[in-house]
C-alpha positions as CSV (number, residue, x, y, z in Angstrom):
1,M,82.0,-85.8,9.2
2,N,85.1,-85.2,11.3
3,N,87.0,-88.5,10.9
4,T,89.1,-87.6,14.1
5,I,86.0,-88.1,16.3
6,T,85.8,-91.3,18.3
7,W,82.5,-92.6,17.7
8,P,80.9,-95.3,19.9
9,Q,81.5,-98.8,19.1
10,K,79.3,-101.8,19.4
11,T,81.1,-104.1,22.0
12,R,78.8,-106.7,22.9
13,E,75.5,-108.5,22.1
14,I,72.6,-108.9,24.5
15,R,70.5,-111.9,24.0
16,E,68.3,-112.3,27.0
17,G,64.6,-113.3,27.3
18,L,62.8,-111.7,24.4
19,V,65.7,-109.5,23.2
20,D,68.4,-110.2,20.5
21,S,70.6,-107.3,19.7
22,T,72.0,-109.0,16.7
23,H,68.9,-108.0,14.8
24,W,70.2,-104.4,14.4
25,K,73.2,-105.5,12.1
26,H,70.4,-106.2,9.4
27,L,69.3,-102.6,9.3
28,K,70.4,-100.5,6.2
29,F,70.6,-97.1,7.9
30,R,69.6,-93.9,6.1
31,D,71.4,-90.6,6.8
32,D,68.3,-89.0,8.3
33,D,67.2,-92.0,10.4
34,I,66.4,-91.3,14.2
35,V,67.2,-93.9,17.0
36,I,65.1,-93.3,20.1
37,D,67.2,-95.1,22.7
38,T,65.8,-95.3,26.2
39,Y,65.5,-97.5,29.3
40,A,62.1,-99.1,29.6
41,K,59.5,-96.8,31.3
42,S,61.7,-93.7,31.2
43,G,59.4,-91.9,28.8
44,T,59.8,-93.8,25.6
45,N,56.2,-93.5,24.2
46,W,56.5,-89.7,25.0
47,L,59.6,-89.3,23.1
48,A,58.2,-91.3,20.3
49,Q,55.0,-89.1,20.2
50,I,57.1,-85.9,20.2
51,V,59.2,-87.3,17.2
52,A,56.2,-88.2,15.2
53,Q,54.5,-84.9,15.8
54,L,57.6,-83.2,14.6
55,I,58.1,-85.1,11.4
56,Y,54.4,-85.2,10.6
57,A,53.8,-81.3,11.5
58,G,51.2,-81.9,14.3
59,A,49.0,-84.5,12.4
60,A,46.3,-86.1,14.7
61,D,46.5,-89.5,13.0
62,R,50.3,-89.9,13.8
63,I,50.4,-91.7,17.1
64,G,54.0,-92.1,18.1
65,M,53.5,-95.1,20.4
66,A,52.1,-97.1,17.3
67,M,55.3,-96.1,15.4
68,G,59.0,-96.8,15.5
69,A,59.9,-100.5,15.4
70,Y,61.9,-102.2,18.0
71,L,64.3,-104.1,15.9
72,E,65.8,-106.2,19.0
73,M,62.5,-107.6,20.1
74,T,62.2,-111.2,19.1
75,W,58.4,-111.6,19.4
76,V,58.0,-109.6,16.2
77,S,59.1,-110.9,12.7
78,L,62.5,-109.4,11.9
79,E,61.9,-110.0,8.3
80,A,58.6,-108.2,8.4
81,T,60.1,-105.3,10.3
82,L,62.9,-104.9,8.0
83,A,60.8,-105.0,4.9
84,S,58.3,-102.5,6.5
85,A,61.3,-100.1,7.3
86,E,62.8,-100.6,3.8
87,A,59.4,-99.6,2.2
88,Q,59.0,-96.5,4.3
89,T,59.5,-93.2,2.3
90,D,58.9,-90.8,5.2
91,R,61.7,-90.1,7.6
92,R,62.1,-93.0,9.7
93,F,62.6,-93.4,13.5
94,F,63.3,-96.7,15.6
95,R,63.1,-97.5,19.2
96,S,65.5,-99.4,21.3
97,H,66.1,-100.3,25.1
98,L,69.7,-101.2,24.6
99,P,72.8,-99.3,25.9
100,L,74.7,-97.7,23.2
101,D,77.4,-100.1,23.2
102,A,75.2,-103.0,22.2
103,L,73.7,-100.8,19.1
104,P,75.3,-100.1,15.9
105,F,76.4,-96.5,15.8
106,N,75.9,-94.6,12.6
107,P,77.5,-91.2,12.6
108,N,74.9,-89.8,10.2
109,A,71.8,-91.0,12.2
110,K,70.3,-89.0,15.1
111,Y,70.3,-90.8,18.7
112,I,68.0,-89.4,21.3
113,C,68.8,-90.9,24.8
114,M,66.2,-90.5,27.8
115,G,66.9,-90.1,31.6
116,R,64.5,-90.5,34.5
117,D,65.1,-91.2,38.2
118,A,65.5,-95.0,38.8
119,R,62.9,-94.9,41.5
120,D,60.2,-93.3,39.1
121,I,61.2,-95.8,36.4
122,V,60.5,-98.8,38.7
123,W,57.1,-97.2,39.8
124,S,56.0,-96.9,36.2
125,A,57.3,-100.4,35.3
126,H,55.4,-102.0,38.1
127,N,52.1,-100.4,36.9
128,H,53.0,-101.5,33.4
129,R,53.6,-105.1,34.3
130,A,50.8,-105.4,36.7
131,N,48.4,-104.5,33.9
132,F,49.7,-107.1,31.4
133,S,47.0,-109.1,29.8
134,P,46.9,-112.9,30.2
135,T,48.7,-113.2,26.9
136,L,51.5,-110.9,27.8
137,R,52.0,-112.5,31.2
138,D,52.4,-115.8,29.5
139,L,55.0,-114.1,27.2
140,F,56.9,-112.8,30.3
141,K,56.1,-115.8,32.6
142,D,59.8,-116.2,33.6
143,A,60.0,-112.7,34.7
144,P,58.9,-111.4,38.3
145,G,56.7,-108.4,38.8
146,W,52.8,-108.7,38.2
147,N,52.0,-110.7,41.3
148,I,54.2,-108.7,43.9
149,D,53.7,-105.5,45.7
150,I,55.5,-102.3,44.6
151,R,58.1,-102.4,47.4
152,A,59.0,-105.9,46.9
153,Y,59.4,-105.1,43.1
154,Y,61.5,-102.2,43.8
155,R,63.8,-104.3,46.1
156,H,64.1,-106.9,43.5
157,W,65.3,-104.4,41.2
158,L,67.9,-103.0,43.6
159,E,69.2,-106.4,44.1
160,H,69.3,-107.6,40.3
161,D,69.1,-104.5,38.1
162,D,67.8,-106.9,35.5
163,G,65.1,-104.9,33.5
164,M,62.5,-105.3,36.2
165,G,60.8,-108.2,34.5
166,I,60.2,-106.1,31.3
167,W,63.2,-105.8,29.0
168,A,66.7,-107.1,29.3
169,G,69.7,-105.1,30.4
170,S,71.1,-102.8,33.2
171,L,69.8,-99.3,33.8
172,W,73.2,-98.2,35.1
173,Q,74.9,-99.5,31.9
174,Y,72.5,-97.8,29.7
175,A,72.8,-94.5,31.5
176,Q,76.5,-94.3,31.5
177,S,76.8,-95.3,27.8
178,C,74.5,-92.5,26.9
179,W,76.3,-90.1,29.2
180,N,79.7,-90.9,27.8
181,A,78.4,-90.0,24.1
182,R,76.7,-86.8,25.3
183,H,79.2,-84.6,23.4
184,L,78.7,-86.1,20.0
185,S,76.8,-83.9,17.6
186,N,74.3,-86.7,16.7
187,V,73.5,-87.6,20.3
188,L,71.0,-85.6,22.5
189,L,70.2,-86.3,26.1
190,V,66.7,-85.7,27.1
191,H,65.3,-86.1,30.6
192,F,61.7,-86.8,32.0
193,N,61.9,-84.0,34.5
194,N,62.7,-81.4,31.9
195,L,59.9,-82.5,29.7
196,K,57.6,-82.2,32.5
197,A,58.9,-78.7,33.5
198,D,59.0,-77.1,30.1
199,L,57.4,-79.3,27.5
200,G,57.3,-76.6,24.7
201,G,61.0,-75.8,25.2
202,E,62.2,-79.3,25.1
203,I,60.1,-80.2,22.0
204,R,61.7,-77.1,20.3
205,R,65.1,-78.4,21.5
206,I,64.4,-81.7,20.1
207,A,63.2,-80.3,16.8
208,A,66.5,-78.3,16.5
209,F,68.6,-81.3,17.1
210,L,66.7,-83.2,14.4
211,E,67.0,-80.2,12.1
212,I,63.2,-80.1,11.7
213,S,61.8,-76.6,11.1
214,I,58.5,-76.0,12.8
215,D,55.7,-74.2,11.0
216,E,54.4,-72.1,13.8
217,A,50.9,-72.6,12.5
218,T,51.1,-76.2,13.6
219,W,52.8,-75.4,16.9
220,P,49.5,-75.5,19.0
221,A,48.5,-78.8,17.6
222,I,52.1,-80.4,18.2
223,L,52.0,-79.2,21.9
224,E,48.5,-80.5,22.4
225,H,49.2,-83.9,21.0
226,C,52.4,-84.2,23.1
227,S,50.3,-83.8,26.4
228,F,49.7,-86.8,28.6
229,G,45.9,-86.2,28.3
230,Y,46.0,-86.2,24.7
231,M,48.3,-89.3,24.5
232,R,46.1,-91.4,26.9
233,G,43.1,-90.8,24.6
234,A,45.2,-91.6,21.5
235,A,46.5,-94.8,23.2
236,S,42.9,-96.2,23.2
237,K,43.0,-96.1,19.4
238,V,46.2,-98.4,19.1
239,E,44.6,-101.8,18.6
240,I,47.5,-103.9,19.8
241,L,47.7,-101.8,23.1
242,E,44.1,-102.2,23.7
243,R,44.4,-106.1,23.3
244,N,47.5,-106.5,25.5
245,F,46.7,-104.5,28.6
246,L,43.9,-105.1,31.1
247,Q,42.9,-101.5,31.1
248,G,43.5,-100.9,27.5
249,G,46.0,-98.6,25.8
250,K,45.8,-95.9,28.3
251,T,47.9,-98.2,30.7
252,I,50.9,-97.4,28.5
253,I,50.5,-93.6,29.2
254,N,50.0,-93.9,33.1
255,K,50.1,-90.8,35.4
256,G,53.4,-89.3,34.2
257,T,53.9,-88.4,37.9
258,N,57.3,-88.4,39.6
259,G,58.0,-89.1,43.3
260,R,55.2,-91.4,44.1
261,W,57.7,-93.7,45.9
262,K,58.6,-90.9,48.5
263,D,55.8,-91.9,51.0
264,V,56.0,-95.6,50.4
265,L,59.7,-96.5,50.5
266,S,61.8,-96.3,53.7
267,A,64.6,-93.9,54.1
268,D,67.0,-96.8,53.8
269,E,65.3,-98.1,50.6
270,I,65.4,-94.6,49.0
271,A,69.1,-94.2,50.0
272,R,70.1,-97.5,48.6
273,C,69.3,-96.4,45.1
274,D,71.6,-93.4,45.3
275,E,74.2,-95.7,46.8
276,L,74.0,-98.0,43.8
277,A,74.0,-95.2,41.4
278,A,77.3,-94.0,43.0
279,E,78.7,-97.5,42.7
280,H,77.9,-97.8,39.0
281,L,78.0,-94.4,37.5
282,T,80.2,-91.4,37.4
283,P,79.1,-88.5,39.7
284,D,77.8,-86.3,36.9
285,C,76.1,-89.0,35.2
286,A,74.3,-90.2,38.4
287,H,73.2,-86.7,39.2
288,W,71.8,-86.2,35.6
289,L,70.0,-89.5,35.7
290,K,68.3,-88.5,39.0
291,T,67.6,-84.7,38.3
292,G,68.1,-84.0,34.5
293,E,70.6,-81.4,35.4
294,L,73.7,-81.0,33.5
295,P,77.0,-79.8,35.1
296,N,77.3,-76.1,35.1
297,S,80.1,-76.1,32.3
298,E,77.5,-77.9,30.1
299,E,74.5,-75.8,30.6
């Protein structure tokens, strides 16, 4: 590794609600570890499925949404999570919703960060929150969301930017932290829009980043298993998801549709999101988060 590179540094801890970022300091990284670092409801399970399918060469029994521990989540035993990770002999991947400056950064691990238009994230989050089982609603009882309509939920997020009643942390801080690290060789930016537009091309780009060679004989299975239709069916096989959502595991994989807010929000409500992005993000980062497009010089 080039020692002149300025690597991201962990500058803070986040301890809010059911999140404790200090858990990450206990992980013993391996050089081929993968960290899927996303903001909640921006496509986390989609990325996890893609990574799992690449690692396991299209195996139908490898369901990404049932894999990849969230170390910062406090409702799961940290000791059990670490023991399971240590015992794993295959290539490991972990998931997080923390901004990069609240994560330990290992120069030898691979970090995949995900972008999505903030309004689409909120729409997905509202559906997710509204379908919590009574058990999950009790767990998140201090967070707003399940009993208010989508416009009120969106306006709450505009005002507070507080994880939308699901996880801790700011979308703007998350996005900017990923954008700032995008030139590092072990950081890859992926965007929901681009996965929708060219799933095959994006999977191959992720594979190249992870240094995984695809056996072309397995490619049709990988591509099928990363489709929304397949993942909705696979989610119903994940017992914890079936138990924790009113409509079962398929709730986790909703419609995967962008722009559902366009006919619901007022022009002022739509514009306010862009105004906040401009206040909190650099212009190029704001444009990438909204569209998935990189500056011309970086394409």
